[in-house]
DRENFIMI-783675 format. One record per residue (C-alpha): residue in three letters; x, y, z. Coordinates in Angstrom, 3 decimals. Example, Ala and Ser with C-alpha at 12.3 -4.5 7.8 and 13.67 -1.06 7.14 Angstrom:
2
ALA:12.300:-4.500:7.800
SER:13.670:-1.060:7.140
This chain:
240
SER:-4.293:-180.559:171.622
TYR:-7.206:-182.166:169.806
ASN:-9.066:-178.861:169.518
CYS:-5.929:-177.104:168.260
GLY:-5.485:-179.839:165.671
SER:-9.089:-179.490:164.543
ILE:-8.639:-175.745:164.061
CYS:-5.471:-176.300:162.045
MET:-7.209:-178.882:159.871
VAL:-10.104:-176.525:159.131
HIS:-7.568:-173.893:158.072
ARG:-5.808:-176.461:155.847
ASP:-2.683:-176.506:157.972
TYR:-2.555:-180.290:157.961
ARG:1.015:-180.834:159.109
ASP:0.539:-178.774:162.258
ALA:-2.772:-180.530:162.751
LEU:-0.967:-183.876:162.685
LYS:1.412:-182.724:165.412
HIS:-1.466:-181.699:167.675
PHE:-3.380:-184.916:167.014
SER:-0.291:-187.002:167.798
LYS:0.068:-185.223:171.149
SER:-3.614:-185.729:171.848
LEU:-3.411:-189.448:171.074
THR:-0.375:-189.878:173.315
SER:-1.917:-188.017:176.241
SER:-5.209:-189.915:175.960
GLN:-3.614:-193.371:176.188
ASN:-3.769:-193.343:179.981
LEU:-7.359:-192.117:180.014
ASN:-10.485:-194.168:179.570
ALA:-11.507:-192.002:176.624
VAL:-12.198:-194.326:173.714
GLY:-14.302:-191.732:171.908
LEU:-11.520:-189.149:172.024
ARG:-8.972:-191.625:170.701
GLN:-11.271:-192.604:167.845
ARG:-11.862:-188.962:166.880
THR:-8.144:-188.272:167.087
VAL:-7.206:-191.258:164.929
ARG:-9.728:-190.460:162.197
SER:-8.576:-186.815:162.190
MET:-4.988:-188.014:161.801
LEU:-6.097:-190.275:158.957
LEU:-7.779:-187.406:157.107
SER:-4.822:-185.073:157.668
LYS:-2.391:-187.628:156.248
LEU:-4.560:-188.233:153.191
LEU:-4.882:-184.503:152.557
ILE:-1.109:-184.001:152.510
GLY:-0.717:-186.913:150.112
GLU:0.400:-189.568:152.594
TYR:-1.202:-192.808:153.703
PRO:-1.765:-193.780:157.339
ASP:0.103:-196.595:159.033
ARG:-1.627:-199.950:158.648
LYS:-1.057:-200.647:162.360
ILE:-3.850:-198.216:163.168
PHE:-6.387:-200.582:161.668
LEU:-5.174:-203.543:163.715
ASN:-6.551:-201.954:166.881
GLU:-10.183:-203.016:167.137
CYS:-10.951:-200.012:169.317
TYR:-9.908:-197.621:166.559
PHE:-11.107:-199.675:163.606
LYS:-14.783:-199.583:164.567
GLY:-14.773:-195.794:164.630
ILE:-12.779:-195.222:161.445
LEU:-14.144:-197.912:159.139
PRO:-16.006:-195.388:156.903
TYR:-12.748:-193.452:156.546
PHE:-10.836:-196.604:155.668
ASP:-12.882:-196.797:152.455
LEU:-11.662:-193.340:151.462
ILE:-8.060:-194.554:151.440
LYS:-8.858:-197.014:148.671
ALA:-10.583:-194.354:146.562
VAL:-7.728:-191.867:146.939
LYS:-5.041:-194.482:146.318
LEU:-6.706:-195.722:143.133
GLY:-7.667:-192.243:141.969
SER:-11.177:-193.558:141.355
GLN:-13.809:-190.869:141.079
GLN:-16.494:-193.545:140.949
LEU:-15.387:-195.209:144.183
PHE:-15.030:-191.865:145.939
THR:-18.552:-190.817:144.983
HIS:-19.892:-194.215:146.046
TYR:-18.281:-194.053:149.500
ILE:-19.368:-190.463:150.034
GLN:-22.977:-191.386:149.311
GLN:-22.792:-194.568:151.367
ASN:-21.268:-192.935:154.459
ALA:-22.685:-189.400:154.152
ASP:-24.686:-189.639:157.378
PHE:-21.647:-190.881:159.251
TYR:-19.454:-187.996:158.031
ILE:-22.142:-185.458:158.808
GLY:-22.575:-186.922:162.289
ASP:-18.814:-186.688:162.882
LYS:-18.810:-183.127:161.502
THR:-16.051:-184.103:159.085
ALA:-18.059:-183.919:155.843
ALA:-16.477:-180.630:154.739
VAL:-12.963:-182.006:155.270
VAL:-13.804:-185.311:153.578
PHE:-15.015:-183.482:150.462
ARG:-11.568:-181.901:150.141
LEU:-10.192:-185.347:149.329
HIS:-11.850:-185.055:145.930
HIS:-8.858:-182.952:144.865
ASN:-6.477:-185.745:145.927
VAL:-8.480:-188.290:143.948
LEU:-8.184:-186.110:140.850
LYS:-4.439:-185.656:141.373
THR:-3.883:-189.406:141.546
ALA:-6.070:-189.988:138.481
LEU:-4.225:-187.348:136.447
LEU:-0.874:-188.771:137.494
LYS:-1.945:-192.214:136.288
LEU:-3.066:-190.747:132.964
SER:0.299:-189.058:132.526
LEU:2.013:-192.423:132.961
SER:-0.300:-194.148:130.489
TYR:-0.590:-191.586:127.680
SER:1.774:-189.329:125.801
SER:-1.171:-187.169:124.767
ILE:-4.896:-187.225:125.370
SER:-7.789:-184.956:124.521
LEU:-9.424:-182.858:127.211
ALA:-12.712:-184.524:126.324
ASP:-11.256:-187.948:127.112
VAL:-9.796:-186.636:130.369
ALA:-13.241:-185.353:131.348
ARG:-14.815:-188.695:130.465
LYS:-12.262:-190.790:132.340
LEU:-12.310:-188.564:135.411
GLN:-16.066:-188.013:135.241
LEU:-15.703:-184.250:135.146
GLU:-17.668:-181.475:133.515
SER:-16.126:-180.440:130.203
LYS:-16.027:-176.803:131.297
ASP:-13.956:-177.678:134.405
VAL:-11.432:-180.139:133.027
GLU:-9.068:-177.597:131.451
PHE:-8.824:-175.606:134.682
ILE:-8.186:-178.765:136.734
VAL:-5.456:-179.980:134.379
ALA:-3.833:-176.522:134.313
LYS:-3.807:-176.402:138.116
ALA:-2.236:-179.869:138.291
ILE:0.499:-178.693:135.915
LYS:1.073:-175.524:137.969
ASP:1.272:-177.539:141.216
GLY:3.881:-179.818:139.665
ILE:1.708:-182.926:139.926
ILE:2.078:-183.704:136.224
ASN:4.464:-182.550:133.491
ALA:2.313:-181.552:130.560
VAL:1.432:-178.817:128.078
ILE:-2.113:-177.978:127.073
ASP:-2.720:-177.320:123.389
HIS:-5.721:-175.027:123.735
SER:-6.408:-174.811:120.009
MET:-6.536:-178.594:119.586
GLY:-7.974:-179.347:123.015
ILE:-5.179:-181.830:123.765
VAL:-2.947:-182.435:126.762
ASN:0.602:-183.430:125.799
PHE:2.398:-185.141:128.652
THR:6.158:-184.716:128.866
ASN:8.539:-186.973:130.715
PRO:10.551:-185.268:133.448
ASP:14.265:-184.952:132.786
ASP:16.223:-187.993:133.783
VAL:18.843:-186.515:136.099
TYR:21.066:-189.583:135.643
ASN:21.459:-188.852:131.930
THR:22.627:-185.264:132.300
GLN:26.281:-184.344:131.759
ILE:26.700:-183.153:135.338
SER:25.473:-186.455:136.751
GLN:27.604:-188.482:134.368
LYS:30.702:-186.500:135.355
LEU:29.933:-187.039:139.025
ILE:29.427:-190.767:138.482
GLN:32.701:-190.987:136.516
ALA:34.581:-189.089:139.225
ARG:33.200:-191.374:141.929
SER:34.058:-194.438:139.851
ASN:37.626:-193.187:139.480
GLU:37.914:-192.636:143.222
CYS:36.623:-196.149:143.875
TYR:39.152:-197.583:141.419
LYS:42.000:-195.651:143.058
LEU:40.933:-196.911:146.456
TYR:40.753:-200.478:145.111
SER:44.230:-200.189:143.592
LYS:45.588:-198.794:146.844
PHE:44.181:-201.732:148.803
MET:45.532:-204.246:146.291
THR:48.975:-202.655:146.519
SER:48.898:-202.787:150.300
MET:47.969:-206.468:150.206
THR:50.840:-207.392:147.834
TYR:53.898:-208.833:149.616
PRO:57.419:-208.848:148.175
LYS:58.536:-212.146:146.712
SER:61.244:-212.556:149.298
ALA:58.616:-212.564:152.035
TYR:57.095:-215.849:150.989
THR:59.823:-217.604:148.899
PHE:62.831:-219.315:150.374
ASP:66.050:-220.356:148.720
THR:66.246:-224.097:149.344
LYS:69.588:-224.422:147.642
VAL:72.342:-224.861:150.160
GLU:75.142:-222.518:149.411
GLU:78.271:-224.415:148.666
SER:81.241:-223.214:150.675
ALA:84.819:-223.279:149.576
ASP:85.582:-226.054:152.071
ASN:83.293:-228.490:150.206
LEU:84.971:-227.856:146.838
SER:88.059:-229.512:145.460
ASP:91.037:-227.362:144.682
LEU:90.353:-227.472:140.956
GLU:86.641:-226.612:141.372
TYR:87.532:-223.820:143.718
LEU:89.919:-222.263:141.212
LEU:87.378:-222.526:138.402
ARG:84.652:-220.929:140.569
THR:86.984:-218.125:141.561
TYR:87.925:-217.552:137.936
GLU:84.313:-217.356:136.846
GLU:83.483:-214.863:139.580
ASP:86.501:-212.713:138.693
SER:85.461:-212.709:135.044
TYR:82.256:-210.785:135.918
């Protein structure tokens, strides 16, 4: 499974690679193969980073794994912050380690993820920015920055339009689906249904007055009335 995962990772099929690495890690738990588990865990870490996810923190709590993946742990910080400077620093610092693990080629692919995160942060901070400033902030060559920004727009990472004549990137906010007419109608319809349900429950919980009120007045019978009172009462009743 580990070898199959490695092949998938080389061919950029990272999700299938993760499946194979997970199987390999599970099957190696009962074996005294610390080296295999370390290689599997660091391959899983790289695969997750390359698909834009971050590995579970529990992995780093295992001392057995942590010793073998410490140089890769640094990469998580660089990718998460979108820091080109940190990424370059860690690559230079741990180059021998990556080369020894034969993962250098895969690690270099993370540069694209660093750029994606950096561009996403710029889109949240600026409404427009010049390509020259993008190149300076991302530490890119001026000739490459327009292509990188265009690819990020095509991949749906950022919402922006490049003004080629002015050399400016205009970021656009994605449509707020909650402010569209369709969404508002759906919300109104659901609100109406909730109100109907509430009214139905309130009606069901309402008891008739006769169920909880009692007439404490003792009805006076004809036997308790004098002859004169009885005649007057009868007259009044006949009048209605």
